[in-house]
N, C-alpha and C positions, 0 to 999 in steps of 0.2 A: 504494499499500500504506500501512497505517495501523499504527504499532507503539507497543507500551507495553511497559515493563519491570519494572514492580513493582506488586503482589506477585507477579505472573506474566508472563512473556513471551508476549505476544500478538501474532499477526499476523492481520491482515484484509485480503483482497484483494477488490477489485470485479471488473468485467468485464475479463478477460485474454485475449489472443490470440497463437498462436505459430504462425507460418507454417513450410510446409516449406522445406527449405534452397535458397537462391538464388530464391525463388518466391514470389508473393503468395498462391498456396493455402494454405488454412488446414489447419494438422496439427491443433490443440488449440485449444481456447476454454473458458472458465471463468465461470460467471456470479458465483458468490461463493465464498469459502473463508474459513474461521476456525478458528484453533488457539490454544489457550492452555497453556502448560507452565509449572508453579511452579518458579522460581529455586532456591530454597535446596536442595531435594532433590536437585539435580543435583550439588552439592558431594559428597554421599555415593553418587554413582552411582546415582542412582534418577530415573527419568524418569516425572514424574506429570503426565497430561495432563488438566487440567480439561474441556475440550469439544475436539469437533472436528466441523466441520460442513462440508459441501460440496454445492453445487447448482449445475445447469446445466453439467456436464463434458460436451463433446463432442470425441471422437476420431476422427481420419479415417488409418486405417492403411492404406498401398498398399504392396503387394509387386510391383516393377516386373518388367519382362519379363527382366532380366537378374539377378534374384533379389535385388536388394538392396531394402532396406526404406526408408521415407520418414522415419525416426527413426534410422538408425544413426548420423546425425553427432552425435547427442547425447551419446553416450556417448565421443566423441575416439577418436583412434588409440590403439590398443592399445601399451603400453610393454613393451619387452624388459628383462627382469632376468636377465641371466647368473648363474648361480651361486646366485639367491635362492631360498629355503625356498618351497615349494608351500603353499598353502591348508592341506593337510592336514598337514604338519609344523609349522607355526607354532603359537606358544603362544596358545591361544585367550584365557587370561587370564581375569577374574571378569567376568562379563555384567552389565551395568546390569539392576536391577529396573525392570520395567514397570509401570504404573497407568495405565489409561485409563479415565475415568470414564465415558465413552460417546461413541458417534460417529452421526452422521445424514448419509446421503448420499441426494440424491434428484436426479430429472432427469439421469441419466447415459445419454448416447448413445454408443455405439461402433460405426463402420463400417469395414469390412474388406474389400479388393478386391485380388483376384489378377489383375493384367493379363495375365499369359501364360493362364490358364485362362478368365477372365471370371467367376469365382466372386466372388459378392458376399453378405456377410453382415451384418447390422445387429442389435445387441444393445440394446434399451432396457430400463432399469433404472428404473423410477419411484420406486423407494425401497430403500434397505438401512439397517436399523438395528441397532447393536450395542450391547448393555449392558455392564457393568463388565468390563472385562478387566485380570486382575492374577494374579500367581503365586498359585497355591492358592485362587483365589477365580474366580466366573464370572457370567456374564450372558448376557441372551437375545439371540437373533440373529434376525432377520427379513428376508427377501429376496423380490423379485418381479422377474422377468425376462421380456420378448417377445423372441423371437429370429425372424427373419424372412431370407429368403435367396434366392439365384437361383443354378441351376447347380451343384447340384441345388435344386429348390423347397424351403424350409423356411418353415413357420410354427408355432411352439411357444411355449407360455406355460409358463412355469415358477414355482414357490414353494417355498420353504424356510422352516423355522422349528424352534427348539428352543433349548436351552441350552449355552454353551460354555465350557470350563474349560482355562485354558492354564498349563504349568508349564515355564518357560523351563529352570531348572536341570535339569531331567530330560530335557529336549528333548522334551515330549509335549504331547498335549491331549486332552480328551474332549470328547465330545458327548452331551447326555441328551435324550430327549423329541425326537428328530429327525423330522420328517414331511418328504416332499418329494414334489412332483408334477410332472408335465409331460405336456401334453396338447397334440394338434395334429395336424400332418401333415409327412411328410418324404417329398418326391418323389410316389409314388402310394402310401404307406403312411400309414396312422391311427397315431397314436402315442398311448396312454393308459398311463402309468407311474404308479405312486405305492408309496411304501414308508415304513414307520417303523421306527425302530431306538429301544428303550428306551435303549441304551448302546452307544457306541462309544469305544474307546481306541486312539489312535495314538501310537507312539514311533517312535525311530530303528532300532530292532531289529524292531518287530512291529506288526499291527495287530490288534485283537479287537474282538468286538461281538455283539450279540444282536439 
């Protein structure tokens, strides 16, 4: 890893690999990752990300016959807190302001295998681009993915585009000019789905749209 601290905290990762617990089998690998966060705004509880890029991410998710997942150890053992407040009763405090200038993710491959049923699903994302993300501001989002699987047989290509606006203070987000397509086959059926939505609004209380 390469680090720089001023004027932004920047982290660059090259090829990185993470094995399954107690095994040489690969759980995750990464081609490259880069993120840069401005330091001074952090003092005012503002997270300003100059750039975020990720390329060549591969994840191999396996559900064993006993129901355990091959990533369960990453979270560690759950701690018991007797008499502690639940997340719903704790004071949330002031949320930090988030500002993401843009993000680009490419060449993402996610594979899932259920050893008890034999179901296998592979999701390939050639590209995912996100424009400006900030309170009361929005940017474009573009996404493509290919989904293939067995037991049942799946071969679907999807795409999504539109503009997104996020409001952390109100715990809501909006989408405009949304266009989604999914075409291919699922088992013995042909799938051909498309829809557009001029406006979609989602909050903690309700969702509306046209």
